PDB file of the backbone (N, CA, C, O) and the ligand in Angstrom, with CONECT records:
HET     ZN  A 101       1
ATOM      1  N   MET A   1     -29.018  67.759  20.938  1.00  0.00           N
ATOM      2  CA  MET A   1     -28.284  68.079  19.703  1.00  0.00           C
ATOM      3  C   MET A   1     -27.385  66.904  19.311  1.00  0.00           C
ATOM      4  O   MET A   1     -26.689  66.335  20.152  1.00  0.00           O
ATOM      5  N   THR A   2     -27.410  66.559  18.062  1.00  0.00           N
ATOM      6  CA  THR A   2     -26.592  65.440  17.625  1.00  0.00           C
ATOM      7  C   THR A   2     -25.202  65.914  17.215  1.00  0.00           C
ATOM      8  O   THR A   2     -24.955  67.107  17.041  1.00  0.00           O
ATOM      9  N   CYS A   3     -24.318  64.958  17.069  1.00  0.00           N
ATOM     10  CA  CYS A   3     -22.955  65.290  16.660  1.00  0.00           C
ATOM     11  C   CYS A   3     -22.953  66.005  15.317  1.00  0.00           C
ATOM     12  O   CYS A   3     -22.198  66.958  15.124  1.00  0.00           O
ATOM     13  N   CYS A   4     -23.780  65.562  14.397  1.00  0.00           N
ATOM     14  CA  CYS A   4     -23.792  66.187  13.066  1.00  0.00           C
ATOM     15  C   CYS A   4     -24.184  67.647  13.171  1.00  0.00           C
ATOM     16  O   CYS A   4     -23.597  68.513  12.521  1.00  0.00           O
ATOM     17  N   GLU A   5     -25.175  67.905  13.990  1.00  0.00           N
ATOM     18  CA  GLU A   5     -25.619  69.292  14.134  1.00  0.00           C
ATOM     19  C   GLU A   5     -24.493  70.134  14.722  1.00  0.00           C
ATOM     20  O   GLU A   5     -24.271  71.275  14.317  1.00  0.00           O
ATOM     21  N   LEU A   6     -23.801  69.556  15.670  1.00  0.00           N
ATOM     22  CA  LEU A   6     -22.696  70.274  16.293  1.00  0.00           C
ATOM     23  C   LEU A   6     -21.626  70.627  15.280  1.00  0.00           C
ATOM     24  O   LEU A   6     -21.077  71.729  15.285  1.00  0.00           O
ATOM     25  N   LEU A   7     -21.341  69.676  14.414  1.00  0.00           N
ATOM     26  CA  LEU A   7     -20.285  69.926  13.437  1.00  0.00           C
ATOM     27  C   LEU A   7     -20.670  71.097  12.539  1.00  0.00           C
ATOM     28  O   LEU A   7     -19.807  71.846  12.082  1.00  0.00           O
ATOM     29  N   ASP A   8     -21.961  71.249  12.291  1.00  0.00           N
ATOM     30  CA  ASP A   8     -22.407  72.378  11.471  1.00  0.00           C
ATOM     31  C   ASP A   8     -22.260  73.708  12.216  1.00  0.00           C
ATOM     32  O   ASP A   8     -22.184  74.776  11.608  1.00  0.00           O
ATOM     33  N   PHE A   9     -22.221  73.612  13.535  1.00  0.00           N
ATOM     34  CA  PHE A   9     -22.169  74.836  14.340  1.00  0.00           C
ATOM     35  C   PHE A   9     -20.752  75.321  14.614  1.00  0.00           C
ATOM     36  O   PHE A   9     -20.553  76.409  15.154  1.00  0.00           O
ATOM     37  N   ILE A  10     -19.775  74.512  14.239  1.00  0.00           N
ATOM     38  CA  ILE A  10     -18.405  74.849  14.613  1.00  0.00           C
ATOM     39  C   ILE A  10     -17.984  76.220  14.065  1.00  0.00           C
ATOM     40  O   ILE A  10     -17.351  77.009  14.766  1.00  0.00           O
ATOM     41  N   ASP A  11     -18.336  76.488  12.826  1.00  0.00           N
ATOM     42  CA  ASP A  11     -17.973  77.784  12.242  1.00  0.00           C
ATOM     43  C   ASP A  11     -18.524  78.935  13.070  1.00  0.00           C
ATOM     44  O   ASP A  11     -17.819  79.887  13.405  1.00  0.00           O
ATOM     45  N   ASP A  12     -19.802  78.817  13.387  1.00  0.00           N
ATOM     46  CA  ASP A  12     -20.445  79.878  14.154  1.00  0.00           C
ATOM     47  C   ASP A  12     -19.867  79.963  15.560  1.00  0.00           C
ATOM     48  O   ASP A  12     -19.709  81.043  16.131  1.00  0.00           O
ATOM     49  N   TYR A  13     -19.561  78.802  16.090  1.00  0.00           N
ATOM     50  CA  TYR A  13     -18.976  78.776  17.435  1.00  0.00           C
ATOM     51  C   TYR A  13     -17.657  79.552  17.458  1.00  0.00           C
ATOM     52  O   TYR A  13     -17.428  80.374  18.345  1.00  0.00           O
ATOM     53  N   LEU A  14     -16.813  79.288  16.501  1.00  0.00           N
ATOM     54  CA  LEU A  14     -15.518  79.949  16.455  1.00  0.00           C
ATOM     55  C   LEU A  14     -15.658  81.432  16.131  1.00  0.00           C
ATOM     56  O   LEU A  14     -14.815  82.243  16.515  1.00  0.00           O
ATOM     57  N   ASP A  15     -16.726  81.778  15.422  1.00  0.00           N
ATOM     58  CA  ASP A  15     -16.962  83.190  15.102  1.00  0.00           C
ATOM     59  C   ASP A  15     -17.670  83.918  16.232  1.00  0.00           C
ATOM     60  O   ASP A  15     -17.834  85.138  16.200  1.00  0.00           O
ATOM     61  N   GLY A  16     -18.087  83.152  17.230  1.00  0.00           N
ATOM     62  CA  GLY A  16     -18.849  83.755  18.321  1.00  0.00           C
ATOM     63  C   GLY A  16     -20.268  84.064  17.887  1.00  0.00           C
ATOM     64  O   GLY A  16     -20.931  84.920  18.472  1.00  0.00           O
ATOM     65  N   GLY A  17     -20.733  83.373  16.868  1.00  0.00           N
ATOM     66  CA  GLY A  17     -22.050  83.666  16.321  1.00  0.00           C
ATOM     67  C   GLY A  17     -23.175  82.826  16.897  1.00  0.00           C
ATOM     68  O   GLY A  17     -24.327  82.961  16.483  1.00  0.00           O
ATOM     69  N   LEU A  18     -22.859  81.974  17.834  1.00  0.00           N
ATOM     70  CA  LEU A  18     -23.903  81.136  18.420  1.00  0.00           C
ATOM     71  C   LEU A  18     -24.654  81.883  19.517  1.00  0.00           C
ATOM     72  O   LEU A  18     -24.090  82.721  20.220  1.00  0.00           O
ATOM     73  N   SER A  19     -25.918  81.562  19.643  1.00  0.00           N
ATOM     74  CA  SER A  19     -26.663  82.120  20.756  1.00  0.00           C
ATOM     75  C   SER A  19     -26.142  81.465  22.035  1.00  0.00           C
ATOM     76  O   SER A  19     -25.615  80.354  21.994  1.00  0.00           O
ATOM     77  N   PRO A  20     -26.288  82.144  23.157  1.00  0.00           N
ATOM     78  CA  PRO A  20     -25.794  81.603  24.432  1.00  0.00           C
ATOM     79  C   PRO A  20     -26.315  80.204  24.702  1.00  0.00           C
ATOM     80  O   PRO A  20     -25.596  79.347  25.216  1.00  0.00           O
ATOM     81  N   GLU A  21     -27.562  79.984  24.352  1.00  0.00           N
ATOM     82  CA  GLU A  21     -28.187  78.666  24.551  1.00  0.00           C
ATOM     83  C   GLU A  21     -27.441  77.580  23.791  1.00  0.00           C
ATOM     84  O   GLU A  21     -27.017  76.567  24.347  1.00  0.00           O
ATOM     85  N   VAL A  22     -27.302  77.835  22.511  1.00  0.00           N
ATOM     86  CA  VAL A  22     -26.681  76.842  21.643  1.00  0.00           C
ATOM     87  C   VAL A  22     -25.226  76.643  22.036  1.00  0.00           C
ATOM     88  O   VAL A  22     -24.705  75.527  22.023  1.00  0.00           O
ATOM     89  N   ARG A  23     -24.592  77.736  22.381  1.00  0.00           N
ATOM     90  CA  ARG A  23     -23.194  77.677  22.764  1.00  0.00           C
ATOM     91  C   ARG A  23     -23.008  76.779  23.991  1.00  0.00           C
ATOM     92  O   ARG A  23     -22.050  76.010  24.080  1.00  0.00           O
ATOM     93  N   GLU A  24     -23.920  76.895  24.903  1.00  0.00           N
ATOM     94  CA  GLU A  24     -23.828  76.094  26.119  1.00  0.00           C
ATOM     95  C   GLU A  24     -23.974  74.610  25.785  1.00  0.00           C
ATOM     96  O   GLU A  24     -23.222  73.767  26.276  1.00  0.00           O
ATOM     97  N   VAL A  25     -24.943  74.318  24.951  1.00  0.00           N
ATOM     98  CA  VAL A  25     -25.147  72.938  24.536  1.00  0.00           C
ATOM     99  C   VAL A  25     -23.913  72.417  23.807  1.00  0.00           C
ATOM    100  O   VAL A  25     -23.464  71.290  24.015  1.00  0.00           O
ATOM    101  N   PHE A  26     -23.397  73.261  22.966  1.00  0.00           N
ATOM    102  CA  PHE A  26     -22.207  72.913  22.183  1.00  0.00           C
ATOM    103  C   PHE A  26     -21.044  72.567  23.107  1.00  0.00           C
ATOM    104  O   PHE A  26     -20.395  71.532  22.952  1.00  0.00           O
ATOM    105  N   GLU A  27     -20.796  73.445  24.063  1.00  0.00           N
ATOM    106  CA  GLU A  27     -19.654  73.236  24.951  1.00  0.00           C
ATOM    107  C   GLU A  27     -19.852  72.022  25.852  1.00  0.00           C
ATOM    108  O   GLU A  27     -18.906  71.304  26.174  1.00  0.00           O
ATOM    109  N   LYS A  28     -21.084  71.815  26.243  1.00  0.00           N
ATOM    110  CA  LYS A  28     -21.372  70.636  27.066  1.00  0.00           C
ATOM    111  C   LYS A  28     -21.070  69.363  26.287  1.00  0.00           C
ATOM    112  O   LYS A  28     -20.452  68.427  26.794  1.00  0.00           O
ATOM    113  N   HIS A  29     -21.517  69.360  25.060  1.00  0.00           N
ATOM    114  CA  HIS A  29     -21.291  68.191  24.219  1.00  0.00           C
ATOM    115  C   HIS A  29     -19.796  67.964  24.023  1.00  0.00           C
ATOM    116  O   HIS A  29     -19.315  66.834  24.098  1.00  0.00           O
ATOM    117  N   MET A  30     -19.070  69.046  23.772  1.00  0.00           N
ATOM    118  CA  MET A  30     -17.636  68.924  23.564  1.00  0.00           C
ATOM    119  C   MET A  30     -16.942  68.373  24.802  1.00  0.00           C
ATOM    120  O   MET A  30     -15.891  67.737  24.716  1.00  0.00           O
ATOM    121  N   GLY A  31     -17.551  68.632  25.950  1.00  0.00           N
ATOM    122  CA  GLY A  31     -16.952  68.173  27.198  1.00  0.00           C
ATOM    123  C   GLY A  31     -17.077  66.683  27.398  1.00  0.00           C
ATOM    124  O   GLY A  31     -16.317  66.085  28.160  1.00  0.00           O
ATOM    125  N   LYS A  32     -18.041  66.075  26.711  1.00  0.00           N
ATOM    126  CA  LYS A  32     -18.246  64.652  26.961  1.00  0.00           C
ATOM    127  C   LYS A  32     -18.123  63.780  25.714  1.00  0.00           C
ATOM    128  O   LYS A  32     -18.119  62.553  25.809  1.00  0.00           O
ATOM    129  N   CYS A  33     -18.023  64.409  24.558  1.00  0.00           N
ATOM    130  CA  CYS A  33     -17.921  63.624  23.330  1.00  0.00           C
ATOM    131  C   CYS A  33     -16.518  63.782  22.751  1.00  0.00           C
ATOM    132  O   CYS A  33     -16.189  64.799  22.142  1.00  0.00           O
ATOM    133  N   ARG A  34     -15.714  62.765  22.954  1.00  0.00           N
ATOM    134  CA  ARG A  34     -14.316  62.862  22.531  1.00  0.00           C
ATOM    135  C   ARG A  34     -14.123  63.022  21.030  1.00  0.00           C
ATOM    136  O   ARG A  34     -13.302  63.835  20.607  1.00  0.00           O
ATOM    137  N   PRO A  35     -14.855  62.269  20.213  1.00  0.00           N
ATOM    138  CA  PRO A  35     -14.685  62.439  18.762  1.00  0.00           C
ATOM    139  C   PRO A  35     -14.961  63.876  18.322  1.00  0.00           C
ATOM    140  O   PRO A  35     -14.242  64.424  17.486  1.00  0.00           O
ATOM    141  N   CYS A  36     -16.000  64.481  18.887  1.00  0.00           N
ATOM    142  CA  CYS A  36     -16.329  65.852  18.500  1.00  0.00           C
ATOM    143  C   CYS A  36     -15.251  66.814  18.983  1.00  0.00           C
ATOM    144  O   CYS A  36     -14.914  67.773  18.288  1.00  0.00           O
ATOM    145  N   LYS A  37     -14.719  66.563  20.154  1.00  0.00           N
ATOM    146  CA  LYS A  37     -13.666  67.425  20.681  1.00  0.00           C
ATOM    147  C   LYS A  37     -12.419  67.323  19.808  1.00  0.00           C
ATOM    148  O   LYS A  37     -11.764  68.324  19.517  1.00  0.00           O
ATOM    149  N   ALA A  38     -12.110  66.122  19.406  1.00  0.00           N
ATOM    150  CA  ALA A  38     -10.950  65.920  18.533  1.00  0.00           C
ATOM    151  C   ALA A  38     -11.161  66.647  17.213  1.00  0.00           C
ATOM    152  O   ALA A  38     -10.243  67.243  16.647  1.00  0.00           O
ATOM    153  N   TYR A  39     -12.388  66.578  16.748  1.00  0.00           N
ATOM    154  CA  TYR A  39     -12.720  67.257  15.493  1.00  0.00           C
ATOM    155  C   TYR A  39     -12.557  68.767  15.657  1.00  0.00           C
ATOM    156  O   TYR A  39     -11.982  69.436  14.799  1.00  0.00           O
ATOM    157  N   LEU A  40     -13.064  69.286  16.753  1.00  0.00           N
ATOM    158  CA  LEU A  40     -12.964  70.721  17.005  1.00  0.00           C
ATOM    159  C   LEU A  40     -11.505  71.160  17.072  1.00  0.00           C
ATOM    160  O   LEU A  40     -11.121  72.173  16.487  1.00  0.00           O
ATOM    161  N   ASP A  41     -10.707  70.390  17.790  1.00  0.00           N
ATOM    162  CA  ASP A  41      -9.287  70.719  17.898  1.00  0.00           C
ATOM    163  C   ASP A  41      -8.621  70.767  16.528  1.00  0.00           C
ATOM    164  O   ASP A  41      -7.879  71.695  16.207  1.00  0.00           O
ATOM    165  N   THR A  42      -8.903  69.753  15.740  1.00  0.00           N
ATOM    166  CA  THR A  42      -8.319  69.690  14.400  1.00  0.00           C
ATOM    167  C   THR A  42      -8.813  70.844  13.541  1.00  0.00           C
ATOM    168  O   THR A  42      -8.061  71.441  12.772  1.00  0.00           O
ATOM    169  N   TYR A  43     -10.075  71.134  13.691  1.00  0.00           N
ATOM    170  CA  TYR A  43     -10.680  72.217  12.915  1.00  0.00           C
ATOM    171  C   TYR A  43     -10.014  73.548  13.237  1.00  0.00           C
ATOM    172  O   TYR A  43      -9.688  74.331  12.345  1.00  0.00           O
ATOM    173  N   MET A  44      -9.818  73.786  14.524  1.00  0.00           N
ATOM    174  CA  MET A  44      -9.211  75.057  14.923  1.00  0.00           C
ATOM    175  C   MET A  44      -7.782  75.163  14.402  1.00  0.00           C
ATOM    176  O   MET A  44      -7.337  76.229  13.980  1.00  0.00           O
ATOM    177  N   GLN A  45      -7.077  74.040  14.441  1.00  0.00           N
ATOM    178  CA  GLN A  45      -5.710  74.048  13.914  1.00  0.00           C
ATOM    179  C   GLN A  45      -5.725  74.343  12.419  1.00  0.00           C
ATOM    180  O   GLN A  45      -4.903  75.109  11.916  1.00  0.00           O
ATOM    181  N   THR A  46      -6.659  73.734  11.729  1.00  0.00           N
ATOM    182  CA  THR A  46      -6.760  73.940  10.287  1.00  0.00           C
ATOM    183  C   THR A  46      -7.079  75.395   9.970  1.00  0.00           C
ATOM    184  O   THR A  46      -6.487  76.002   9.078  1.00  0.00           O
ATOM    185  N   VAL A  47      -8.018  75.932  10.716  1.00  0.00           N
ATOM    186  CA  VAL A  47      -8.422  77.313  10.468  1.00  0.00           C
ATOM    187  C   VAL A  47      -7.283  78.277  10.748  1.00  0.00           C
ATOM    188  O   VAL A  47      -7.023  79.180   9.953  1.00  0.00           O
ATOM    189  N   SER A  48      -6.609  78.096  11.857  1.00  0.00           N
ATOM    190  CA  SER A  48      -5.533  79.037  12.178  1.00  0.00           C
ATOM    191  C   SER A  48      -4.382  78.885  11.193  1.00  0.00           C
ATOM    192  O   SER A  48      -3.727  79.867  10.844  1.00  0.00           O
ATOM    193  N   ALA A  49      -4.137  77.675  10.749  1.00  0.00           N
ATOM    194  CA  ALA A  49      -3.073  77.455   9.776  1.00  0.00           C
ATOM    195  C   ALA A  49      -3.419  78.122   8.455  1.00  0.00           C
ATOM    196  O   ALA A  49      -2.566  78.747   7.826  1.00  0.00           O
ATOM    197  N   SER A  50      -4.673  77.986   8.036  1.00  0.00           N
ATOM    198  CA  SER A  50      -5.055  78.539   6.748  1.00  0.00           C
ATOM    199  C   SER A  50      -5.124  80.059   6.815  1.00  0.00           C
ATOM    200  O   SER A  50      -4.869  80.742   5.824  1.00  0.00           O
ATOM    201  N   ARG A  51      -5.467  80.581   7.979  1.00  0.00           N
ATOM    202  CA  ARG A  51      -5.493  82.040   8.120  1.00  0.00           C
ATOM    203  C   ARG A  51      -4.087  82.593   7.942  1.00  0.00           C
ATOM    204  O   ARG A  51      -3.894  83.690   7.416  1.00  0.00           O
ATOM    205  N   GLY A  52      -3.111  81.815   8.390  1.00  0.00           N
ATOM    206  CA  GLY A  52      -1.740  82.281   8.274  1.00  0.00           C
ATOM    207  C   GLY A  52      -1.247  82.249   6.849  1.00  0.00           C
ATOM    208  O   GLY A  52      -0.450  83.098   6.448  1.00  0.00           O
ATOM    209  N   CYS A  53      -1.709  81.284   6.078  1.00  0.00           N
ATOM    210  CA  CYS A  53      -1.119  81.107   4.754  1.00  0.00           C
ATOM    211  C   CYS A  53      -1.832  81.855   3.643  1.00  0.00           C
ATOM    212  O   CYS A  53      -1.214  82.155   2.621  1.00  0.00           O
ATOM    213  N   CYS A  54      -3.083  82.159   3.802  1.00  0.00           N
ATOM    214  CA  CYS A  54      -3.764  82.850   2.696  1.00  0.00           C
ATOM    215  C   CYS A  54      -4.809  83.826   3.204  1.00  0.00           C
ATOM    216  O   CYS A  54      -5.975  83.748   2.819  1.00  0.00           O
ATOM    217  N   GLU A  55      -4.411  84.713   4.038  1.00  0.00           N
ATOM    218  CA  GLU A  55      -5.331  85.698   4.587  1.00  0.00           C
ATOM    219  C   GLU A  55      -6.088  86.456   3.510  1.00  0.00           C
ATOM    220  O   GLU A  55      -7.290  86.695   3.629  1.00  0.00           O
ATOM    221  N   ASP A  56      -5.381  86.825   2.471  1.00  0.00           N
ATOM    222  CA  ASP A  56      -5.997  87.641   1.434  1.00  0.00           C
ATOM    223  C   ASP A  56      -7.052  86.893   0.647  1.00  0.00           C
ATOM    224  O   ASP A  56      -8.009  87.484   0.147  1.00  0.00           O
ATOM    225  N   ALA A  57      -6.871  85.606   0.541  1.00  0.00           N
ATOM    226  CA  ALA A  57      -7.775  84.831  -0.303  1.00  0.00           C
ATOM    227  C   ALA A  57      -9.054  84.429   0.423  1.00  0.00           C
ATOM    228  O   ALA A  57     -10.053  84.075  -0.202  1.00  0.00           O
ATOM    229  N   VAL A  58      -9.008  84.488   1.719  1.00  0.00           N
ATOM    230  CA  VAL A  58     -10.167  84.022   2.479  1.00  0.00           C
ATOM    231  C   VAL A  58     -11.121  85.172   2.765  1.00  0.00           C
ATOM    232  O   VAL A  58     -10.735  86.171   3.372  1.00  0.00           O
ATOM    233  N   HIS A  59     -12.335  85.033   2.338  1.00  0.00           N
ATOM    234  CA  HIS A  59     -13.313  86.088   2.585  1.00  0.00           C
ATOM    235  C   HIS A  59     -13.938  85.956   3.950  1.00  0.00           C
ATOM    236  O   HIS A  59     -13.886  86.891   4.750  1.00  0.00           O
ATOM    237  N   HIS A  60     -14.526  84.818   4.229  1.00  0.00           N
ATOM    238  CA  HIS A  60     -15.108  84.674   5.557  1.00  0.00           C
ATOM    239  C   HIS A  60     -14.929  83.270   6.127  1.00  0.00           C
ATOM    240  O   HIS A  60     -13.991  83.019   6.884  1.00  0.00           O
ATOM    241  N   ASP A  61     -15.815  82.370   5.766  1.00  0.00           N
ATOM    242  CA  ASP A  61     -15.801  81.105   6.493  1.00  0.00           C
ATOM    243  C   ASP A  61     -15.060  79.985   5.767  1.00  0.00           C
ATOM    244  O   ASP A  61     -15.058  78.844   6.228  1.00  0.00           O
ATOM    245  N   SER A  62     -14.450  80.293   4.666  1.00  0.00           N
ATOM    246  CA  SER A  62     -13.779  79.224   3.945  1.00  0.00           C
ATOM    247  C   SER A  62     -12.344  79.070   4.427  1.00  0.00           C
ATOM    248  O   SER A  62     -11.725  80.021   4.905  1.00  0.00           O
ATOM    249  N   THR A  63     -11.847  77.898   4.295  1.00  0.00           N
ATOM    250  CA  THR A  63     -10.466  77.648   4.683  1.00  0.00           C
ATOM    251  C   THR A  63      -9.697  77.171   3.464  1.00  0.00           C
ATOM    252  O   THR A  63     -10.296  76.706   2.494  1.00  0.00           O
ATOM    253  N   CYS A  64      -8.403  77.280   3.504  1.00  0.00           N
ATOM    254  CA  CYS A  64      -7.578  76.865   2.375  1.00  0.00           C
ATOM    255  C   CYS A  64      -7.820  75.399   2.051  1.00  0.00           C
ATOM    256  O   CYS A  64      -8.082  75.016   0.910  1.00  0.00           O
ATOM    257  N   ASP A  65      -7.723  74.614   3.085  1.00  0.00           N
ATOM    258  CA  ASP A  65      -7.912  73.184   2.896  1.00  0.00           C
ATOM    259  C   ASP A  65      -9.092  72.733   3.737  1.00  0.00           C
ATOM    260  O   ASP A  65      -9.231  73.107   4.901  1.00  0.00           O
ATOM    261  N   SER A  66      -9.918  71.940   3.134  1.00  0.00           N
ATOM    262  CA  SER A  66     -11.022  71.418   3.916  1.00  0.00           C
ATOM    263  C   SER A  66     -10.480  70.353   4.848  1.00  0.00           C
ATOM    264  O   SER A  66      -9.378  69.839   4.655  1.00  0.00           O
ATOM    265  N   LEU A  67     -11.260  70.034   5.849  1.00  0.00           N
ATOM    266  CA  LEU A  67     -10.845  69.015   6.789  1.00  0.00           C
ATOM    267  C   LEU A  67     -10.769  67.671   6.086  1.00  0.00           C
ATOM    268  O   LEU A  67     -11.495  67.409   5.128  1.00  0.00           O
ATOM    269  N   PRO A  68      -9.886  66.835   6.575  1.00  0.00           N
ATOM    270  CA  PRO A  68      -9.786  65.505   5.966  1.00  0.00           C
ATOM    271  C   PRO A  68     -11.136  64.793   6.027  1.00  0.00           C
ATOM    272  O   PRO A  68     -11.736  64.651   7.092  1.00  0.00           O
ATOM    273  N   ALA A  69     -11.589  64.357   4.875  1.00  0.00           N
ATOM    274  CA  ALA A  69     -12.891  63.688   4.828  1.00  0.00           C
ATOM    275  C   ALA A  69     -12.901  62.447   5.700  1.00  0.00           C
ATOM    276  O   ALA A  69     -13.925  62.080   6.278  1.00  0.00           O
ATOM    277  N   GLU A  70     -11.759  61.815   5.782  1.00  0.00           N
ATOM    278  CA  GLU A  70     -11.689  60.592   6.592  1.00  0.00           C
ATOM    279  C   GLU A  70     -11.941  60.889   8.055  1.00  0.00           C
ATOM    280  O   GLU A  70     -12.589  60.111   8.756  1.00  0.00           O
ATOM    281  N   LEU A  71     -11.428  62.017   8.512  1.00  0.00           N
ATOM    282  CA  LEU A  71     -11.630  62.387   9.908  1.00  0.00           C
ATOM    283  C   LEU A  71     -13.106  62.635  10.174  1.00  0.00           C
ATOM    284  O   LEU A  71     -13.659  62.168  11.170  1.00  0.00           O
ATOM    285  N   VAL A  72     -13.731  63.374   9.275  1.00  0.00           N
ATOM    286  CA  VAL A  72     -15.150  63.663   9.434  1.00  0.00           C
ATOM    287  C   VAL A  72     -15.946  62.372   9.479  1.00  0.00           C
ATOM    288  O   VAL A  72     -16.824  62.192  10.322  1.00  0.00           O
ATOM    289  N   ARG A  73     -15.622  61.482   8.559  1.00  0.00           N
ATOM    290  CA  ARG A  73     -16.355  60.223   8.496  1.00  0.00           C
ATOM    291  C   ARG A  73     -16.166  59.409   9.765  1.00  0.00           C
ATOM    292  O   ARG A  73     -17.106  58.798  10.272  1.00  0.00           O
ATOM    293  N   ALA A  74     -14.941  59.408  10.269  1.00  0.00           N
ATOM    294  CA  ALA A  74     -14.651  58.639  11.472  1.00  0.00           C
ATOM    295  C   ALA A  74     -15.448  59.172  12.651  1.00  0.00           C
ATOM    296  O   ALA A  74     -15.957  58.408  13.471  1.00  0.00           O
ATOM    297  N   ILE A  75     -15.550  60.485  12.724  1.00  0.00           N
ATOM    298  CA  ILE A  75     -16.295  61.099  13.825  1.00  0.00           C
ATOM    299  C   ILE A  75     -17.773  60.781  13.709  1.00  0.00           C
ATOM    300  O   ILE A  75     -18.418  60.379  14.678  1.00  0.00           O
ATOM    301  N   LEU A  76     -18.287  60.964  12.532  1.00  0.00           N
ATOM    302  CA  LEU A  76     -19.707  60.709  12.338  1.00  0.00           C
ATOM    303  C   LEU A  76     -20.029  59.253  12.627  1.00  0.00           C
ATOM    304  O   LEU A  76     -21.078  58.946  13.193  1.00  0.00           O
ATOM    305  N   ALA A  77     -19.144  58.370  12.247  1.00  0.00           N
ATOM    306  CA  ALA A  77     -19.367  56.949  12.493  1.00  0.00           C
ATOM    307  C   ALA A  77     -19.291  56.669  13.985  1.00  0.00           C
ATOM    308  O   ALA A  77     -20.095  55.908  14.523  1.00  0.00           O
ATOM    309  N   ALA A  78     -18.330  57.280  14.646  1.00  0.00           N
ATOM    310  CA  ALA A  78     -18.143  57.045  16.068  1.00  0.00           C
ATOM    311  C   ALA A  78     -19.337  57.526  16.863  1.00  0.00           C
ATOM    312  O   ALA A  78     -19.686  56.942  17.890  1.00  0.00           O
ATOM    313  N   CYS A  79     -19.952  58.570  16.398  1.00  0.00           N
ATOM    314  CA  CYS A  79     -21.080  59.149  17.113  1.00  0.00           C
ATOM    315  C   CYS A  79     -22.411  58.579  16.627  1.00  0.00           C
ATOM    316  O   CYS A  79     -23.468  58.973  17.121  1.00  0.00           O
ATOM    317  N   GLY A  80     -22.370  57.679  15.689  1.00  0.00           N
ATOM    318  CA  GLY A  80     -23.610  57.081  15.196  1.00  0.00           C
ATOM    319  C   GLY A  80     -24.417  58.050  14.362  1.00  0.00           C
ATOM    320  O   GLY A  80     -25.645  57.975  14.324  1.00  0.00           O
ATOM    321  N   CYS A  81     -23.734  58.954  13.697  1.00  0.00           N
ATOM    322  CA  CYS A  81     -24.430  59.965  12.918  1.00  0.00           C
ATOM    323  C   CYS A  81     -25.063  59.347  11.665  1.00  0.00           C
ATOM    324  O   CYS A  81     -24.475  58.493  11.002  1.00  0.00           O
ATOM    325  N   LYS A  82     -26.274  59.808  11.369  1.00  0.00           N
ATOM    326  CA  LYS A  82     -26.984  59.247  10.218  1.00  0.00           C
ATOM    327  C   LYS A  82     -27.045  60.256   9.075  1.00  0.00           C
ATOM    328  O   LYS A  82     -27.865  60.127   8.166  1.00  0.00           O
ATOM    329  N   LYS A  83     -26.187  61.243   9.128  1.00  0.00           N
ATOM    330  CA  LYS A  83     -26.281  62.348   8.189  1.00  0.00           C
ATOM    331  C   LYS A  83     -26.203  61.902   6.738  1.00  0.00           C
ATOM    332  O   LYS A  83     -26.853  62.476   5.865  1.00  0.00           O
ATOM    333  N   SER A  84     -25.400  60.873   6.491  1.00  0.00           N
ATOM    334  CA  SER A  84     -25.192  60.479   5.107  1.00  0.00           C
ATOM    335  C   SER A  84     -26.389  59.724   4.544  1.00  0.00           C
ATOM    336  O   SER A  84     -26.485  59.516   3.335  1.00  0.00           O
ATOM    337  N   GLN A  85     -27.289  59.321   5.412  1.00  0.00           N
ATOM    338  CA  GLN A  85     -28.451  58.591   4.924  1.00  0.00           C
ATOM    339  C   GLN A  85     -29.541  59.553   4.494  1.00  0.00           C
ATOM    340  O   GLN A  85     -29.639  60.673   4.994  1.00  0.00           O
ATOM    341  N   GLN A  86     -30.353  59.098   3.564  1.00  0.00           N
ATOM    342  CA  GLN A  86     -31.424  59.956   3.087  1.00  0.00           C
ATOM    343  C   GLN A  86     -32.633  59.831   3.978  1.00  0.00           C
ATOM    344  O   GLN A  86     -32.823  58.841   4.684  1.00  0.00           O
ATOM    345  N   GLY A  87     -33.451  60.879   3.921  1.00  0.00           N
ATOM    346  CA  GLY A  87     -34.678  60.842   4.693  1.00  0.00           C
ATOM    347  C   GLY A  87     -34.470  61.156   6.148  1.00  0.00           C
ATOM    348  O   GLY A  87     -33.337  61.328   6.600  1.00  0.00           O
ATOM    349  N   GLY A  88     -35.557  61.233   6.886  1.00  0.00           N
ATOM    350  CA  GLY A  88     -35.484  61.553   8.304  1.00  0.00           C
ATOM    351  C   GLY A  88     -35.513  60.320   9.145  1.00  0.00           C
ATOM    352  O   GLY A  88     -35.176  59.228   8.687  1.00  0.00           O
ATOM    353  N   THR A  89     -35.911  60.491  10.370  1.00  0.00           N
ATOM    354  CA  THR A  89     -35.952  59.344  11.269  1.00  0.00           C
ATOM    355  C   THR A  89     -37.298  58.659  11.201  1.00  0.00           C
ATOM    356  O   THR A  89     -37.521  57.666  11.894  1.00  0.00           O
TER     357      THR A  89
HETATM  358 ZN    ZN A 101     -20.331  64.279  19.390  1.00  0.00          ZN2+
END
């Protein structure tokens, strides 16, 4: 699993919506990939903060403020993610 794929799974991970298989892979990756772990930490802080400030406005997976784009970019760059490029491998 690549870092980009993991980042897509964070919502499900926090919701407990991942299958045991995927969850294990996710947690393993978080254990050894510092940029992704930093991202997860920041994400959780953002989510809990936004839950506190606008509970009524949030339906399910949206947060008040999206994560800083710069942080996402830094992580993807650090992990060699090719998500922003078109086409496959
Ligand atoms: Zn990673």
